[in-house]
N, C-alpha and C positions, 0 to 999 in steps of 0.2 A: 538187709539191703546188698543187693547185688550188683555191682559196678561192672560195666564190661565194656567199657571206653574212658580214655584219659587224655586229657589235653596238655601238650607239651608246648609250655612258655619258655623264650628266650631272657635272661636277664629280669627273671620275676620282679616287682619293685612298683614303688611308687608311679614313677613318673617313665621308663624306661621298656617296661613289659611289651613284648611284641610276640603272637600267636604262632607257634611254627607249624604245628599238624597235629593230629590226632593219633592215637593208639586204638585199638578194637582188639578184642578175643573172641574166639570163635569156640563153639562147646566144647571141643576136643583141647582147649587149653590154649592154643598155636596164638600168636600175637602178631596183628599186621600193622602196618603205619600208613599214615596220607600225609603228604604236606600240605599246607594252606595256602589257598592259589596267591593271597599277596605274598604269604612269604617265599614260596616259589621262585615268585618274580623278581622280588628285591634282599633276599636273605641269603643264608650259604648253605651250605651242606653240612648236616647235621653227622653226616661219617662219608668215609671215602665209599662206603659199601652204599651208602642212600644217597646218591648224586641228586641233584635238585633235576636234571633234565627227565627225571622219570617221578609221577607223581605219587604212584601208588607204588606199595611193596605187600603183596600179600601175603598173608600167614602161610600158605604153604611153600613158599621158596624159602624162608626161613632167614631172611637178611636181616629183617627189622628186630625179629625174636632175640636172634644172638647177639646185635649189637645193646640192647636195652636189657635182656637177661645179665651182660657183662657188668651193668653197675650194679648189681646186688652181689649181699656177701657170699659164702662158698661154707661149704661143710659144716662142721659142728656149729660155726658162730651163726650159720642161715638157719640150723635149726634151733637152735636159742632163743635166737630171735624172733622166729615164727609162734615159739612156745609162748613167749613173753609177750607176743601182741595177739596172743589168742586168733591167729591166722591161719588160712589154710598154706602150706607151704608150696604153693604156685607161684610163678614167675610173676604173672600180673597181679595176684592179690597181693604180693609183698612190694612191688611196683606202685600199687596205688596206698599203702600203709606207709610207705618209708621215702617215696620219690619224691618229697617237698623239698631234701639238699641232697643232691647226685654229684660225682666228679662231673665237671664239665660247668658249661653255663645255662644248663637246662635242668628246669625240674618238670615234673608230672603233678599234674593236680586233676579232682575229678573235673566233669564237664560244667558241672552247675557251679564253682568253685574257681574264678577268676582271680590272680595274685590279688592281694590284700592292697588298696588303695593307702596305704599309710607307712610309716616309717617300719624298718625290720624292729622286729620284737625280739626280745631276750630274756631269759630267766638267768638271775645272777647267782650263782653255785656258793654258798657257804661252806666253808672246809669240813664241815660234816656230811654235807650233800655231795662235795667232791669225793670225801674219801667212801661215801656209799658206791658211788657212780665208779670210782676204779676196783672197786669190792666185788662188784657186779659185772665188772669190765664192759661200761657201755651200755648195757642194756635195756631197752627204753620199757618204759612202764605202758600197760594197755592203752590204746587210743580212746579215749571215751567224752573227754570235756576238749570244748575249743581251744584251742592253743598248745594241744599236746605236741612234743617234737617228732617231725616227718625226717628221718634223718638215715640216709642209705650209703656204706661205703662198701666198695668191692672187697674181695681176699680172702681168706679163710682165718684170718687170724682177728682175735675182737678189734672192733676200734670204736671212737665214736668222735664227730666233728665237735667242734666248740667254738666260741669267739673268743680270742684271747686279748683284753685290753688294760695296759695299765697293771698287770699283774694279776688280774681279776679272770676267773672263767667264769665266762656265759653261755650257756644252754640256749640254741636257736630255736623258735618257736615258728612253727608252722613251715613258709618256704625260706626264712631269713636265711644269708649267708653267714658260713663259717670263716675263720682263720686261720684254724690249726686242726689238727687230728689227735688223739690223744689214744694212744697204743698199750695192751696193758699185760701185767705178769699173767702167764698162766700155771694151771697145778703143776703141769708136770716140767714145765720148760722156765722157772721162773727167773732164768738170767737174761731172758730172749729182750727185755730193752735196755739192759748192759750191752750185751753184745751188738746188737741193732745201734747203737748212738757209738759205740767205741768203731765200729768197724765203715760207718759212715763218716767217723774221724779220719781215719786213714785213708778212705777213699779221697778225700779233700786235699789230702797231705799231699797224695801225688796226683792233683792236678784236675780231678774228675769234676764236674758240676754235679754239687749234690745238693737236696732238701736240707734244711734247716733243722737238724734234730737235735733236743733238749732233754736231759735227763734227770728226772724230777722226782718227787718223794712228798707223800703226804700220809703223816701219823704212821710212817714208818712202809711206804707201800709204794714200790717204785713205778713208773711208768715214762712214755715217751709224748712229748709235746715235737710236734712234725708241723712245719709251717707249710700250707700249701702251695704249691705254685700256682692253683690255678684261681687264684684268689688276690687282690690288691685293693688298694683305696684310692678313690679318687680328690679330688681338691678337696672337697667337703669331709672327707676323713668317713665317706660312707663306703663299704665293702662291695666290691663290683668284682663278678663275674667274669672269668677266660675260659674258651673252649680247650677244651682236650680228648684227646679218644687214646683208649691204649692199645698197644701195637694187636690184641687179637680182635678187639674192633674193629682196630683198620684194617685186619688180612682177612676180616670175615671169618674171622674161628669162634666158636662158643667155650664158654670158661673153662670146658673140662677138658680142652686140647690146649692148655697152653704149654705143657711140657713138649718137648720134640719128642719124647718117647710117646708119649701120646699120640701121635700124628699132627702133632702142634708146628705152629712156623719155626722155623731152620733160622740159622744166624745168616746165612746168605741172602731167606727172604727176608730177612730186618732190615739187611744193608739196603739190598733193591729196594723197600719202601723209601727208605729214607733217600735213597737217589733219586728215586720218583716224587717224591714230595717237598722234601726241605728246601728251606729258601737259601742253606749255605751247607750241602751236603757233603762237600771235603770236608769242614769241620766236624761236623755230624758223626759221620762214618768214622775220621778219627776217634773222635770219645768213645763210639761205641765197640770198636776196639779195644782202647784203652779199658773199657767197662769188663769186657769178655776177659782180657788179661787179669786185671784185677779181681775178678770172682775167682779164677782159677786159682792166682796167689796167693789169694785169702779165705781161700775155704768156704766161699759162698754157693752152694749147692742151688740156690733157688732164685738164680736169675733166669725169667721166664719170660712170656711174651707179654702177663700181665704186669710186670713188673720194668715194662718200657712204655712209653708213651708219646705221642704228638703233642706240642703246645702249639695254639692256633692264639695269636697275639698280633694285636698293630699292624695286621696286614701281611705276618709271617709263619710260615710254617717251619718249627722246628724241633728238634729231639729234646722232651722234658727234662729237667734238671733229676740226677738216679736216686731213687727211693727204694724202701723195702731191702736195704743193703744190712746182711749180717753173716758172721762166720759161722755157715750151720755145721760143719766139720767138728765145732767145737763142743757142740751139743748130742751128750750121746741116744742112739737109735736113732737118728735121723739118716735119710738116703744122702751118701757124699758124692754122688756123681750128679755132674752138670746138665743144669735145665736144658742147657743148648749145647749141642756137642762141638766139639772142635777137629775138623777134618773127621767126623764119621767118630769119634771116640769122645764117652762122656765120664771113665775114670780117672779123676784126675792123679792118679799115681800111675798111669799108663801114658797120658798123653806128653810128648815129644815134640821136638823141633818138624819131624814130618809131618805130623797133624796141622800145626798152625801153618805151612806152607800150603797143605791141601786144601784148610781154611781160606788163604787168600786167593786161592786159581778159583775157587768155588765162588768169591765173591769178586773174582776180576780185579786184583789189588797184584802190586808187586810183592812176591814172598817175602824178599830180602827188606823190604819196610816194614812189614808186621812184624819179622823176627826183630827186627832192630827196636820196635816198639813194646813187644813183649819184654824184652832188655832192660828197656829205660824203666817200663813200670817196675822190673825185679827190683831195679837198683835204687830207686825212688822209696820203693813202700820196705827194702831191706834196711835204709837208711833212718825212715820214718816213725818205724814200729816203737822204736823203747822211748824215743822223746816223745812220742804222741803221748803214751801209756802215762809216761812221769807228769806232762801237763795235763792228762784228761783226770788222775787220782789227785794233784793240787788241786782242782776243781770240784770234785768232788768228794772222794776220799778213796781209801786203798781198798782195789778189787783185787785179789787174788784171782779170781777165775779168768784173767783175764790172761794169765800165764797162756790158759788154752790156745787162745788167738795168736798172739806172739810164736808160738812153738810150730804152729800151722805153716804161718807165715813165713819163718824162718826155713821150717824144712822145703817149702815151696820154692821159696828165694834161692836157696842154696840148690838146687837144681840144675836151676837156670844159669847165675853167675859162675858156678863149677864146669858147667859144659856140658853135665853128663846128661842134661835132656835132648842134645843130638844124636842121634843115630847113624848121621854122615855130616861130612864135612860141608859147608856152603860155602859161597861167593861171601867174604865180607861185607857186611850190611853196608848200605849207605844211607843214614837216615835222612829224610827228606822234610820241608817245612809242614807239606799236608797232605792227605792221602790222595795219589795219584786216579781220580775219579773223572767222569765226565759229567758235570754238572747238567742237569735237565728238567729245572724244576718248573711244576706247572702254575698256572695264574694263581695270585696270591689268596690265601685262602683268610677270606675276612671275621 
């Protein structure tokens, strides 16, 4: 059966579902989108790139196609998913097969299949089934029977959304919402779950808002369980979705342009996005600056635009908690250059204070404030690294591989704290409480 149209539903469930619009594809594979008339009148924009004042977004424009394609896995994870589902490896075919549980508050369903008018359904996972899921890195079985999972998560690493309740794992069926994302060891990078969990712990220790990440294992196989920031429970305990879009989606870039080196968003462009959209731009821009400083100091070269998101909740638009944090410099054979450049430089070993000053100028922020912020992050990170590792190993077990992260952190922080990152003397930095920007938020996003 060939399917060439999908309906987009908001908050799919027994009582609150609303039709938002329809996707369709042309014979050449390009995807268009049209808002439902009632949603256009009473709803909110699915994306900053898909405003409500425009009813239809034709395939040839690419706006709708880029937004929805950004919901899909990438790279090897996508190839293996397509093989597992016995699906053509096209954006529309994969959205048809796995669009039931996406990032954000919407799901994609066939036009003859509205959301089920019943309570969300889940399949409990036994320890043996969880082990198989971890070993298979979350890959779904081919969809053939009613009730098969329809799960989609963006990114290049293998992931699987689950419901975690009372220590028990459940696999969502159809369009049932999840609460956590599981991420798995890779054949050539078995320490990735360990590094992501510890790096996220370090980021939280220096005051960054981060997602809740826990390192777990089943029958000797490690994985991470990450609490979703776009899911929450209502007063009845039912899981509700809140909307989000990553910065590639919000800025209109396809997933192949998530790195600045690939003509993707710049850091200044990300700052401007927050200046235009955030309900609290000063706070969010300061957190974004701290995130970039942390990436440089903690060796996270993969801080690209798809690892940043806008979170729409309760009438506010905020920078989402930080996720996908890992000291990639501790992993051999990975690119060490930062995904978002600092003052035109991406090589962490070459970045100096003058590059941070250039970044500040590009963002319209006082360079002295930015220098003080970088120094502050270095001081906190240098002081927290050893104690964070000790606490981490008490909770889990001894992990000698974390020495690589400590070495990266110590080397980078030392450059800042002993002053060797400065090429010229700057006026003494005068820290301020908030980023000196001019807030100009748009009307609240519902």
